[in-house]
N, C-alpha and C positions, 0 to 999 in steps of 0.2 A: 305744475301738477300733470302738463302735458311731457314735459323733458323727463319726469321722472316716472311716467307710463311706459314710455318709450326706453327708457334704461330698464325697467323691470322687465320688458318684453324681450330685450336682447341678452338678458341673464337668463332667461327663460330656454334659449335656443341651444346653449350647452349643456344644460341640466336635460333636457329632452334626450339628446343625443349620449349622454351618460347613461340615462334611465334604460334606454334601448340596447346599448353595449351590455350593460348588468343582465338585464333580463333576457336577450339573447342566449348568452353563455349560460346563465342557470336552467333554461328548459331545455337545451341541448346536451347539456352532462347530465339531467337528471335521469335516473333508471328508465330503460323501456321508452322505445322510439316508434315512428310511425308504422315502418316496416315490422318491427316484433309485434306490434299490436292487431295489425292487417293478417299477419302470418299465423298467428300464435295458435288459431282454430283450425288451421290446416296442417295436418301431419304430412301432406303430399307436396308441400312447396320447397321445391330444388334450392340450392345455395345461390345456384345463378338465376332464379326468380329473384330471390332477396335483393341480390347484385343491381339487378336490371330495375327493381324498387328504388334503392338507393340512388342509382344513377339519374332516373326519370326526375326524381325530388331534388336532386341536388346535395343529397348528403354525403355523396362520396368525397367531396372536396374539402380540403382543411377548414376548421372553423372560422378560421379569420376570413378567408376567403368566401364562405358563404355569409357571413355579416356583411359584407363589403357589397356582396351582389343585391344584399336586402336593401342595405343604407341605398344605394342608386335607384332601386324601385321607390324606396322611401321620400326621397326629396321631390320625387316625381308625384307624391301622392299615391303611391300604388302599392299596395300591401301585398301583390302575388295573387296567386289562386290556391284555391282549398285543396288540402290533399284528400279531404273525404268525397266530394261531389266535384271537383272541378271548376266551381264556380269562384268568381272573382271575389275576394275578401272583401272589398270596397262597397259591393252589391249585397253581401249578407249583412254585413254589419249597417248599411243605409236602411234595410229592411229592419232592423230590429232595435237601433237606438233611439228613434221617437218614442216606442213603448217605456223603454227604461228612463229616459229623460222625463217623461213626463210623470213616473211614478216618483221619482226623485224629487222632481220641483214641488210636487205635491205635498209630499212627504216635509221638504224643507218648510215649505209654507204652512203647513199645518202646525209643526215645532214651534215656528215663530209666534203665531198667532195664539196658541195657548199656553206656551211655556213661559214667555217672558211676563204675561199679565201675571199668571199664577206665582213668579218669583219675587216680582214685585209686592204682590198683595203678602205673601207670607213675610217677606221683610218688614213691612208697613205695620204689620199684625203680629209681630214677633211673639211667640210662646203660646198663641191663640188656638182653639182647637183647630182652626182652618191650617194654619203652620204645622200642628202636629199631623192632622191628616195628609198634606202634602208629604211630609218627612216619611211617613208609612207607604206611601204612593211611589215616590222615588225608592226606596228601599226595594219594593217590589218589583219596580223598573230594570234596576239594576241586576236583580237575582233570579228574574225569570229567565230563561232561555226562550229566545224569540221564536226558535224553529217548534219547539213544544208547545209554545203559546198559540201558534198557528194552526198545528194541528188540533189543538183542543177547539179554538173558534171555529173550523172548518167544522168539527163534528157538532157543535152546538147550533150555530147558525145557517149552516149547510144541509147535514144530515137530520138533525134532530127537529128544529125549526121549519127549515126548508124557506128562508126567508133571502138567504143571499147565495150567489153562488161561489163553487169552491174552486173553480178550475178556468183559466183561458181569460180572454178580455174580451168576447163577445159570446151572444148565445147562437146556436146554430141556426136558427129560423130568423135570422135577425134581418135578412134579404128582403123581406116582406111586410118589415116595417117603416112607419115615416121616420122624419128626420130627429124629432122630439124624441120619438119610441127608442131608436137606435142609441141618442145621447144618454137618456136614462137607462137602458141596458149595459151602455159602456160604464158608467158611473157605478151602477150596482155592482160591477165585475172588479171595479178599484177600490172599493169600500176597504176590505178584508186586506189588501197588500198594501195600500196606503196607511190605513191605520197603524196595522201591525209593523211597518218599517217606520212609523214616527214615533213609535210607543216607546223605545229604549231612549232615543235620542230626545224625547221630551222628558222623561224623567231627569236627565242630566242637566240639559239647558235650564230647566226651572230651578233647579238647585243653585248652578252657577249665578242666574239672575239673582237671587235672594243673597247669595254670598255678597257678590258686586255691590247691591243696592244698600245691604247695610252697611258694608264699609263707607259708601257715598254719605248716608243720611246720618251720621256721626261728625262729619266734618262742620269745621266751624262756619261755612258760608250757610249751610242748611239753616244753623240755628239762628245765624244774622236775618236770614230771609223769615223765618217763623216770628223772630223778635220784631218785625216790619210791620207785620200783620197780615202777610200774604195767608189766602187759603191751604190748606194743606194739600189739597189738590193739585194747586198751582207749584206748590214747592217740589211735590214729587213728579210733576210730568214736566215743568219747564227748567228744574234747576237740577234735581238730583238723578233722572232717568236718562238723559243725555249722556251725563259722565259715567254711568254706571254702564253703559251699552259699549266702551271700549273692550272690557275682555267678554261680552257676549258675540261681538263681532270676530273675535280672534276664534272662539269657539264654532261658530257658524262657518267660518271659512275650513277650518279642520274636519267639519262634520260630513264634506262633500264626498273624501275618499271613503268615508264610512258606511255612507249611503250607496255606493256604487259597488262596495263589496259586499253591502246587506243584499242588493238585488240577485247577486247568485243563488242565495238562500231563497228568497222569496218567490221568485220567478222558477226555481225548479219544484218547489212544493206547490205553488199554483198553477203549475202548466203554462206561466205567461210566457209566449214567444218573444222575449226580449236578450239583451246583451248578456243579462247573467246567465240565461239558460244556455245560450248559446257558446258562453266561456265553458261553463262547466262541460258541455258534452264536446267541445273541442280538446279539454283537457283530458278526457277520457279517452279520445281518439289520438290525442298527440299530433292534432292539426296544427303543427307549427307557424303557417302563415295567419290563421285565424285567431291564434294565442297571443302573437307579435301585435296584430293590427288592434285588438281589443285593450291589450294592457296600454299600447302607446295612446290610446284616444281616451283610455281613464286617466293616465298620468297628465295629459294635457289639460282635461278638465279639472285636476286637481290643483295644478299650476294655475290655471284661471281662476280657480274659488280661493286660491291664497292671494292673487292678484285684487280679486274685486275685495276679499277683506281688508288688503292694504289701501286702496282708494276709499273705503268706507271710514277708514280711521281720519281720513281729512275731512270727511263730509260732517263725521259725529264731533271732531276735536280741531277746531280752527287753528291751534298751535303747532298741528304738524303742517298745516298748509305753509304757515311761516316759513318753517324748517325746509319743506320739501322745496 
């Protein structure tokens, strides 16, 4: 297992460099650059001033030279300085990433705790009222735009009922609160973002769990276990569920980039100072160093999510451990 993990980590290195190369080229060839964004509102900006800005940002060099300069800094874990405020990109990301990771991890945990039991129950009670209800839930989950649902929830719970905050991650007057009051205030601010972030994944994973469980419980060894007189709960939990987890593990590994991408929408809507909001503002201002830093971290988290999924295969299925 250790040898397999080391091989996967070695493969991740060229993948990361390939991702950085493609990303760097794409964002630099896109229309509009930082100089144009910063000077478009000023009609008095001279051509010489624009050239000075390009030289200051290093954009006057050929693209391959710019990439090599960025790569030299990257291997030292230095993403450079922001074009917007001159702060180090690593410092800006360090301030924002804990919030985004907290929301994503809570969303993923909520998806797992709710979707898998729902899928298992739907499979064991196929064509029942509960199964039909979950089918409707899945249809709504896939078809409802999450940004629209977020706005509706903000109006209902934040404006009309006034029971949940609709922006930020803490109240303005939380400095005078005690520890438990601050934690409760923090939790109240996370209810809507975490719940809505998990909504789409909840619908999808519950259906995947149902399909996987239906396939497993029709196998011969499940019928044999039932014929031996085992309790139905033991058959489902100890025999069927573990084998049904294989496709679910795959979906969970692929869900990581989706949650990170969704953070851009939710953090912008709820004014949460996380990486998603930072990425949106950096994109609008063409802040190349910050964009590259966030995309590289997102790529690394995605590759780590896939690695965790592969390792989970070996935990779920001992046969894979033998092959590896």
